[in-house]
FIPATI-265278 format. One record per residue: x, y, z of N, C-alpha, C in turn. Coordinates in steps of 0.02 Angstrom, whole numbers. Layout:
<rs>
((X, Y, Z), (X, Y, Z), (X, Y, Z))
...
</rs>
This chain:
<rs>
((3297, -1741, 799), (3239, -1774, 816), (3179, -1729, 799))
((3180, -1665, 847), (3145, -1622, 824), (3150, -1570, 779))
((3215, -1578, 760), (3221, -1539, 704), (3206, -1571, 640))
((3214, -1630, 629), (3181, -1674, 587), (3115, -1664, 573))
((3077, -1659, 634), (3005, -1662, 622), (2976, -1604, 610))
((3004, -1547, 620), (3002, -1478, 608), (3008, -1462, 521))
((3058, -1499, 492), (3086, -1503, 432), (3019, -1538, 394))
((2982, -1578, 414), (2932, -1631, 398), (2875, -1592, 385))
((2856, -1554, 445), (2790, -1503, 458), (2809, -1457, 409))
((2866, -1429, 392), (2867, -1375, 337), (2846, -1402, 269))
((2880, -1451, 270), (2869, -1490, 198), (2801, -1511, 180))
((2765, -1528, 244), (2707, -1544, 228), (2643, -1488, 205))
((2675, -1444, 246), (2644, -1354, 228), (2656, -1335, 166))
((2720, -1356, 146), (2722, -1333, 72), (2689, -1370, 24))
((2689, -1442, 31), (2652, -1474, -14), (2575, -1459, -13))
((2550, -1450, 54), (2479, -1417, 53), (2462, -1356, 25))
((2509, -1304, 29), (2495, -1257, -7), (2503, -1258, -76))
((2534, -1294, -116), (2529, -1323, -181), (2469, -1334, -204))
((2433, -1397, -167), (2374, -1429, -175), (2316, -1371, -164))
((2318, -1320, -118), (2276, -1259, -119), (2275, -1222, -166))
((2328, -1199, -199), (2335, -1161, -276), (2302, -1198, -332))
((2317, -1263, -339), (2286, -1300, -382), (2214, -1302, -379))
((2197, -1314, -316), (2125, -1310, -314), (2089, -1244, -327))
((2116, -1194, -306), (2091, -1120, -320), (2092, -1115, -394))
((2142, -1135, -435), (2158, -1121, -501), (2098, -1162, -545))
((2078, -1220, -514), (2039, -1282, -550), (1962, -1254, -547))
((1958, -1221, -476), (1889, -1183, -466), (1867, -1125, -525))
((1923, -1093, -521), (1912, -1024, -562), (1894, -1053, -650))
((1940, -1108, -671), (1936, -1134, -724), (1872, -1168, -736))
((1839, -1204, -689), (1768, -1231, -701), (1711, -1173, -697))
((1726, -1121, -658), (1672, -1079, -658), (1678, -1045, -725))
((1739, -1022, -752), (1734, -981, -821), (1716, -1034, -883))
((1755, -1091, -879), (1740, -1147, -947), (1673, -1161, -931))
((1654, -1189, -893), (1602, -1253, -887), (1537, -1216, -859))
((1545, -1176, -811), (1475, -1159, -778), (1444, -1090, -806))
((1491, -1047, -816), (1461, -965, -847), (1427, -977, -901))
((1449, -1020, -966), (1411, -1026, -1019), (1331, -1062, -1011))
((1334, -1085, -957), (1270, -1126, -940), (1228, -1101, -904))
((1248, -1045, -870), (1209, -1014, -822), (1203, -1049, -755))
((1258, -1088, -732), (1245, -1143, -693), (1276, -1093, -620))
((1269, -1111, -552), (1292, -1097, -488), (1300, -1165, -464))
((1360, -1161, -424), (1388, -1209, -376), (1355, -1209, -295))
((1369, -1257, -276), (1349, -1256, -196), (1393, -1201, -161))
((1364, -1222, -91), (1403, -1174, -50), (1405, -1100, -37))
((1445, -1073, -15), (1471, -1000, -27), (1472, -964, -87))
((1516, -1020, -125), (1533, -976, -200), (1464, -976, -226))
((1421, -1025, -231), (1362, -1030, -278), (1316, -969, -248))
((1293, -962, -171), (1277, -902, -139), (1313, -838, -177))
((1360, -824, -180), (1385, -763, -213), (1377, -758, -292))
((1371, -809, -312), (1359, -817, -390), (1271, -789, -395))
((1241, -828, -356), (1165, -801, -352), (1155, -742, -329))
((1187, -705, -278), (1190, -636, -267), (1207, -598, -332))
((1254, -609, -356), (1280, -564, -404), (1241, -562, -475))
((1207, -633, -477), (1149, -619, -547), (1075, -574, -516))
((1067, -582, -450), (1015, -540, -417), (1042, -466, -428))
((1092, -449, -420), (1130, -381, -432), (1115, -360, -493))
((1135, -420, -544), (1126, -388, -614), (1070, -378, -636))
((1012, -414, -615), (944, -393, -636), (935, -329, -599))
((944, -315, -544), (929, -244, -529), (972, -205, -553))
((1012, -197, -585), (1070, -157, -616), (1122, -142, -577))
((1140, -194, -529), (1198, -184, -453), (1261, -219, -490))
((1310, -197, -495), (1370, -241, -500), (1399, -240, -424))
((1392, -320, -422), (1408, -334, -368), (1470, -402, -388))
((1531, -397, -386), (1579, -444, -406), (1576, -492, -359))
((1589, -551, -379), (1577, -628, -362), (1639, -627, -323))
((1700, -605, -353), (1758, -601, -297), (1754, -577, -231))
((1718, -518, -237), (1716, -475, -170), (1647, -507, -130))
((1607, -537, -151), (1550, -586, -119), (1587, -631, -77))
((1642, -671, -123), (1670, -734, -88), (1702, -717, -30))
((1744, -669, -24), (1783, -638, 28), (1719, -617, 80))
((1673, -574, 65), (1638, -556, 127), (1583, -614, 165))
((1576, -665, 121), (1543, -720, 145), (1576, -762, 196))
((1648, -765, 165), (1696, -828, 202), (1719, -797, 263))
((1737, -741, 270), (1790, -702, 325), (1750, -723, 392))
((1683, -701, 399), (1653, -715, 468), (1663, -789, 485))
((1642, -837, 417), (1644, -908, 478), (1723, -928, 472))
((1768, -897, 438), (1833, -915, 443), (1859, -891, 524))
((1834, -832, 534), (1861, -796, 604), (1830, -858, 652))
((1769, -890, 646), (1741, -928, 699), (1773, -999, 699))
((1794, -1020, 655), (1829, -1075, 639), (1905, -1091, 667))
((1935, -1021, 658), (2001, -1003, 680), (2012, -1049, 769))
((1964, -1040, 788), (1968, -1054, 867), (1931, -1131, 867))
((1890, -1147, 825), (1833, -1206, 845), (1867, -1270, 814))
((1908, -1259, 762), (1945, -1314, 717), (2008, -1292, 729))
((2061, -1277, 675), (2119, -1272, 691), (2151, -1205, 645))
((2215, -1173, 671), (2233, -1121, 635), (2275, -1147, 564))
((2294, -1192, 574), (2317, -1228, 514), (2259, -1225, 455))
((2216, -1264, 478), (2142, -1280, 431), (2124, -1208, 412))
((2111, -1159, 451), (2098, -1089, 427), (2128, -1060, 387))
((2191, -1059, 393), (2253, -1029, 354), (2241, -1055, 277))
((2242, -1115, 270), (2248, -1145, 205), (2165, -1138, 176))
((2110, -1140, 207), (2050, -1126, 183), (2046, -1047, 162))
((2072, -999, 213), (2070, -935, 185), (2110, -922, 141))
((2175, -950, 115), (2219, -935, 57), (2176, -975, -5))
((2142, -1029, 2), (2101, -1062, -47), (2040, -1002, -75))
((2007, -972, -16), (1936, -927, -52), (1982, -869, -71))
((2033, -841, -37), (2059, -783, -66), (2095, -778, -132))
((2118, -830, -142), (2159, -848, -200), (2117, -852, -263))
((2055, -893, -249), (1993, -903, -296), (1962, -840, -299))
((1956, -782, -268), (1941, -737, -270), (1972, -693, -316))
((2053, -691, -301), (2092, -654, -341), (2092, -674, -423))
((2104, -742, -426), (2115, -774, -499), (2043, -762, -535))
((2000, -761, -500), (1928, -721, -546), (1940, -661, -575))
((1981, -617, -547), (1985, -548, -560), (2042, -547, -631))
((2089, -592, -608), (2153, -582, -667), (2157, -633, -722))
((2121, -687, -712), (2121, -742, -763), (2054, -744, -799))
((2057, -757, -864), (1997, -751, -915), (2011, -827, -959))
((1976, -872, -939), (1975, -941, -981), (1900, -949, -1033))
((1911, -955, -1070), (1879, -941, -1133), (1835, -1018, -1131))
((1764, -1037, -1147), (1734, -1094, -1141), (1757, -1133, -1192))
((1755, -1209, -1175), (1777, -1263, -1228), (1702, -1287, -1255))
((1668, -1292, -1220), (1604, -1313, -1258), (1546, -1272, -1246))
((1499, -1280, -1282), (1425, -1237, -1272), (1366, -1292, -1257))
((1395, -1354, -1260), (1351, -1418, -1255), (1326, -1417, -1172))
((1262, -1423, -1160), (1250, -1419, -1089), (1267, -1490, -1041))
((1259, -1535, -1093), (1270, -1597, -1049), (1351, -1611, -1035))
((1384, -1593, -1085), (1471, -1595, -1084), (1480, -1555, -1022))
((1463, -1484, -1018), (1478, -1454, -968), (1463, -1455, -890))
((1409, -1490, -889), (1375, -1505, -823), (1420, -1572, -805))
((1434, -1618, -839), (1460, -1679, -825), (1539, -1663, -810))
((1582, -1621, -852), (1657, -1620, -839), (1658, -1563, -796))
((1604, -1525, -797), (1608, -1457, -734), (1608, -1494, -661))
((1553, -1541, -675), (1528, -1562, -590), (1587, -1601, -561))
((1615, -1642, -609), (1672, -1688, -600), (1728, -1646, -561))
((1745, -1610, -605), (1816, -1554, -586), (1792, -1522, -534))
((1746, -1487, -522), (1720, -1448, -460), (1724, -1488, -398))
((1715, -1546, -403), (1707, -1607, -344), (1781, -1616, -329))
((1816, -1633, -387), (1893, -1634, -365), (1933, -1586, -345))
((1899, -1526, -367), (1943, -1467, -337), (1942, -1451, -264))
((1859, -1469, -242), (1848, -1457, -174), (1892, -1514, -137))
((1900, -1570, -150), (1937, -1641, -133), (2004, -1626, -110))
((2028, -1599, -166), (2098, -1562, -165), (2105, -1529, -110))
((2067, -1480, -96), (2088, -1436, -36), (2074, -1472, 32))
((2020, -1523, 26), (2008, -1546, 98), (2072, -1588, 111))
((2088, -1643, 63), (2152, -1667, 60), (2213, -1642, 84))
((2207, -1563, 74), (2263, -1541, 85), (2276, -1510, 160))
((2219, -1529, 178), (2205, -1510, 265), (2161, -1442, 269))
((2141, -1425, 205), (2107, -1359, 213), (2036, -1361, 202))
((2004, -1320, 164), (1932, -1320, 130), (1941, -1261, 73))
((1865, -1267, 34), (1866, -1217, -13), (1828, -1148, 31))
((1807, -1156, 95), (1780, -1123, 151), (1699, -1122, 141))
((1661, -1078, 164), (1608, -1082, 176), (1568, -1139, 224))
((1532, -1166, 169), (1480, -1231, 181), (1551, -1298, 215))
((1614, -1285, 184), (1642, -1338, 193), (1679, -1334, 264))
((1675, -1262, 287), (1699, -1250, 370), (1651, -1280, 408))
((1600, -1278, 389), (1527, -1295, 429), (1538, -1372, 422))
((1538, -1407, 371), (1535, -1467, 355), (1603, -1507, 396))
((1653, -1459, 402), (1713, -1498, 431), (1721, -1493, 507))
((1678, -1436, 540), (1661, -1413, 599), (1616, -1479, 623))
((1562, -1481, 607), (1510, -1538, 630), (1543, -1597, 628))
((1574, -1621, 564), (1595, -1677, 557), (1640, -1708, 590))
((1702, -1653, 620), (1750, -1659, 664), (1712, -1675, 735))
((1653, -1644, 763), (1613, -1650, 828), (1599, -1726, 817))
((1562, -1759, 768), (1500, -1814, 771), (1550, -1876, 730))
((1616, -1857, 695), (1658, -1907, 666), (1618, -1943, 609))
((1580, -1893, 579), (1550, -1926, 518), (1545, -1865, 460))
((1552, -1893, 411), (1543, -1848, 354), (1479, -1814, 339))
((1460, -1756, 336), (1399, -1727, 329), (1390, -1692, 252))
((1446, -1716, 215), (1429, -1685, 156), (1374, -1706, 103))
((1340, -1746, 123), (1262, -1767, 95), (1228, -1719, 113))
((1214, -1695, 176), (1170, -1640, 210), (1182, -1586, 184))
((1261, -1561, 168), (1268, -1500, 128), (1238, -1492, 55))
((1222, -1553, 24), (1192, -1556, -48), (1117, -1548, -30))
((1102, -1561, 21), (1027, -1544, 15), (1016, -1460, 23))
((1053, -1433, 67), (1061, -1363, 82), (1069, -1344, 12))
((1107, -1370, -20), (1126, -1340, -81), (1065, -1349, -135))
((1034, -1389, -126), (967, -1398, -168), (908, -1361, -138))
((897, -1325, -93), (864, -1295, -70), (879, -1224, -86))
((932, -1196, -101), (962, -1144, -141), (946, -1129, -203))
((954, -1201, -231), (943, -1208, -310), (871, -1205, -325))
((830, -1209, -266), (748, -1202, -293), (748, -1128, -287))
((779, -1085, -246), (768, -1013, -239), (794, -992, -320))
((848, -1020, -326), (884, -990, -391), (837, -1003, -454))
((797, -1060, -460), (760, -1080, -516), (691, -1043, -511))
((679, -1013, -458), (615, -972, -448), (631, -913, -475))
((689, -894, -461), (715, -815, -496), (739, -816, -557))
((765, -874, -586), (816, -872, -657), (790, -932, -693))
((734, -972, -678), (720, -1028, -730), (731, -1094, -697))
((672, -1131, -687), (690, -1189, -669), (741, -1251, -708))
((757, -1235, -762), (788, -1276, -808), (848, -1269, -774))
((889, -1212, -765), (939, -1195, -731), (956, -1225, -672))
((904, -1225, -628), (905, -1244, -571), (919, -1325, -573))
((888, -1349, -613), (890, -1414, -617), (963, -1445, -638))
((986, -1405, -682), (1049, -1422, -722), (1118, -1411, -654))
((1084, -1363, -618), (1136, -1354, -548), (1138, -1414, -512))
((1076, -1429, -501), (1072, -1488, -445), (1111, -1551, -466))
((1096, -1562, -539), (1144, -1603, -553), (1219, -1601, -565))
((1230, -1546, -574), (1315, -1529, -574), (1332, -1547, -492))
((1293, -1504, -441), (1305, -1530, -381), (1316, -1588, -354))
((1255, -1631, -384), (1267, -1705, -364), (1326, -1748, -388))
((1347, -1735, -442), (1417, -1757, -472), (1472, -1737, -422))
((1477, -1676, -412), (1529, -1647, -369), (1529, -1674, -297))
((1472, -1679, -266), (1451, -1730, -196), (1478, -1793, -205))
((1472, -1822, -260), (1490, -1899, -277), (1580, -1910, -267))
((1602, -1843, -310), (1680, -1854, -326), (1712, -1835, -251))
((1677, -1798, -209), (1701, -1785, -144), (1692, -1854, -89))
((1635, -1880, -103), (1621, -1934, -55), (1663, -2001, -64))
((1686, -2005, -133), (1731, -2068, -167), (1799, -2050, -142))
((1823, -1983, -138), (1899, -1965, -130), (1920, -1945, -72))
((1871, -1912, -29), (1895, -1893, 28), (1863, -1943, 82))
((1927, -1962, 118), (1902, -2021, 155), (1924, -2014, 248))
((1913, -1949, 260), (1919, -1945, 336), (1876, -1976, 379))
((1809, -1975, 359), (1759, -2008, 403), (1741, -2075, 390))
((1764, -2098, 327), (1738, -2172, 309), (1795, -2207, 357))
((1758, -2273, 379), (1781, -2334, 427), (1798, -2386, 397))
((1844, -2439, 398), (1843, -2492, 378), (1858, -2539, 437))
((1868, -2588, 438), (1881, -2632, 475), (1942, -2682, 446))
((2002, -2689, 507), (2059, -2724, 488), (2056, -2796, 513))
((2081, -2855, 484), (2089, -2916, 507), (2159, -2931, 488))
((2207, -2948, 527), (2261, -2994, 529), (2256, -3058, 554))
((2275, -3111, 511), (2270, -3169, 533), (2353, -3207, 535))
((2363, -3224, 591), (2436, -3234, 623), (2453, -3283, 664))
((2509, -3308, 659), (2517, -3359, 731), (2564, -3328, 773))
((2590, -3262, 760), (2629, -3222, 810), (2585, -3159, 834))
((2526, -3160, 867), (2502, -3087, 881), (2525, -3028, 923))
((2592, -3051, 948), (2616, -3009, 982), (2647, -2952, 945))
((2687, -2969, 896), (2724, -2933, 846), (2669, -2887, 803))
((2619, -2929, 778), (2558, -2883, 752), (2519, -2826, 792))
((2522, -2833, 849), (2475, -2795, 909), (2539, -2742, 917))
((2605, -2757, 921), (2657, -2694, 929), (2670, -2664, 873))
((2666, -2682, 831), (2664, -2634, 749), (2606, -2600, 743))
((2556, -2623, 763), (2483, -2597, 757), (2480, -2524, 794))
((2496, -2532, 855), (2499, -2487, 903), (2554, -2439, 898))
((2610, -2454, 863), (2654, -2397, 845), (2620, -2358, 789))
((2577, -2382, 746), (2561, -2350, 679), (2508, -2311, 695))
((2458, -2323, 741), (2405, -2285, 748), (2386, -2301, 831))
((2328, -2247, 849), (2306, -2235, 912), (2231, -2290, 941))
((2220, -2326, 872), (2157, -2364, 898), (2178, -2430, 942))
((2119, -2456, 951), (2135, -2524, 1007), (2125, -2580, 944))
((2142, -2634, 975), (2148, -2701, 930), (2116, -2756, 971))
((2076, -2799, 947), (2061, -2868, 989), (2093, -2915, 954))
((2119, -2971, 998), (2148, -3028, 980), (2100, -3083, 982))
((2074, -3131, 949), (2046, -3191, 956), (2071, -3249, 933))
((2067, -3295, 975), (2095, -3358, 955), (2064, -3400, 917))
((2088, -3438, 859), (2057, -3472, 817), (2089, -3532, 785))
((2068, -3563, 738), (2109, -3634, 730), (2092, -3651, 648))
((2147, -3662, 616), (2139, -3671, 532), (2097, -3726, 533))
((2065, -3705, 499), (1995, -3783, 472), (2041, -3842, 431))
((2085, -3829, 395), (2123, -3882, 369), (2176, -3898, 403))
((2216, -3859, 422), (2276, -3873, 454), (2281, -3899, 527))
((2214, -3867, 552), (2207, -3882, 614), (2258, -3839, 667))
((2300, -3793, 639), (2355, -3761, 671), (2314, -3710, 710))
((2347, -3666, 772), (2307, -3606, 809), (2334, -3554, 759))
((2291, -3510, 763), (2296, -3433, 748), (2276, -3382, 769))
((2281, -3328, 764), (2244, -3277, 814), (2228, -3229, 755))
((2165, -3195, 766), (2137, -3140, 727), (2150, -3077, 753))
((2186, -3038, 738), (2203, -2967, 767), (2163, -2918, 733))
((2104, -2897, 768), (2058, -2860, 725), (2040, -2782, 748))
((2020, -2745, 708), (2017, -2659, 716), (1974, -2625, 681))
((1942, -2578, 701), (1912, -2523, 657), (1949, -2473, 661))
((1964, -2443, 590), (2008, -2390, 579), (1985, -2331, 529))
((2024, -2277, 521), (1989, -2232, 476), (2022, -2265, 404))
((1981, -2248, 366), (2010, -2282, 276), (2067, -2246, 256))
((2092, -2177, 280), (2145, -2154, 238), (2206, -2189, 294))
((2183, -2221, 349), (2264, -2259, 385), (2276, -2308, 369))
((2235, -2350, 325), (2236, -2432, 320), (2310, -2432, 271))
((2328, -2417, 228), (2388, -2440, 193), (2442, -2414, 234))
((2450, -2374, 285), (2505, -2362, 340), (2519, -2423, 377))
((2455, -2435, 398), (2447, -2480, 454), (2487, -2552, 427))
((2456, -2577, 366), (2459, -2636, 326), (2542, -2627, 324))
((2567, -2579, 290), (2655, -2574, 271), (2687, -2596, 345))
((2654, -2565, 397), (2691, -2567, 469), (2683, -2625, 492))
((2634, -2663, 480), (2622, -2739, 516), (2644, -2792, 461))
((2645, -2771, 399), (2695, -2835, 362), (2760, -2828, 352))
((2785, -2771, 377), (2855, -2755, 391), (2885, -2807, 435))
((2843, -2819, 489), (2858, -2869, 548), (2834, -2941, 555))
((2786, -2956, 514), (2756, -3010, 508), (2731, -3011, 428))
((2779, -3028, 386), (2758, -3033, 313), (2726, -3079, 280))
((2702, -3138, 328), (2666, -3200, 314), (2597, -3203, 339))
((2576, -3133, 382), (2520, -3122, 401), (2453, -3115, 348))
((2411, -3138, 357), (2342, -3132, 303), (2310, -3072, 314))
((2292, -3023, 278), (2268, -2968, 288), (2194, -2970, 248))
((2141, -2938, 286), (2075, -2936, 257), (2044, -2879, 271))
((2028, -2829, 232), (2002, -2776, 239), (1946, -2755, 218))
((1874, -2738, 257), (1811, -2729, 237), (1778, -2673, 263))
((1737, -2649, 229), (1699, -2591, 252), (1639, -2597, 316))
((1644, -2549, 345), (1617, -2535, 401), (1561, -2507, 400))
((1496, -2531, 384), (1442, -2488, 377), (1416, -2439, 433))
((1431, -2468, 479), (1408, -2415, 552), (1458, -2441, 591))
((1485, -2398, 643), (1507, -2404, 715), (1481, -2361, 767))
((1470, -2391, 826), (1448, -2356, 877), (1492, -2370, 939))
((1522, -2313, 969), (1572, -2333, 1022), (1622, -2276, 1010))
((1662, -2286, 1056), (1743, -2229, 1075), (1774, -2254, 1006))
((1790, -2195, 953), (1832, -2200, 894), (1881, -2156, 917))
((1948, -2171, 896), (1979, -2098, 892), (1994, -2078, 836))
((1964, -2010, 820), (1986, -1969, 751), (2040, -1911, 760))
((2080, -1921, 712), (2139, -1879, 716), (2109, -1812, 710))
((2130, -1772, 750), (2117, -1695, 748), (2134, -1663, 682))
((2095, -1628, 659), (2112, -1581, 598), (2167, -1521, 614))
((2233, -1538, 591), (2296, -1496, 614), (2283, -1425, 606))
</rs>
């Protein structure tokens, strides 16, 4: 049993590592193909690195983006090593280190020189690259470190606040390099943030309801699948007059399918209702970042 668990853990880490590599490769591709032709900068520490690089260019100082990415991320990574998790920091460090390396060894030619197309596709793909790293159990470093650290404390996504921070940086960028590029970069960042919020569901919560005649098997299967509590409410069918039970709980969005599969395996006739929880106040178990 322990050996099987260790093998699954190794397989999970291998899959996560592949996702991190794809995330880094995609980020480098977006930077070279979509961002550079339009003089765009991204958000987060990568955006800060691009910003500093362009300030250095104006002053005649060569400050490689790859070097700046490492210099900005390492201190935050060391802090998060104890504050979040070793696995998370390992995958995140792998992501930003690999991104830094690939920027030096790869050279992708731009596909388009149309601003609208570059902003649209670049913003969406950039958001997907960040989401890919997050779903792997890591991040792209920088503000993702901070967002995960705070989000893990308050059990709520703060990526929208990261967007506001990035907007402030874009204002500074616009003052130095042209307001039109700041505006384009804000749109680029908005698109990427939208993708992250749609695809990364760690902090999204939903309400699960199972309507059944046999609540005991439903509750037992539910408790084996997750660590959340469940309320059982007695009800009566409006047409049949039969007694039913509504088994209800608030869970994380990413847990839903696994819970439904577990419950339907023992109660195939149970009716399932899933709806979004706009707000939740009270104790809620949040699975720690591994």
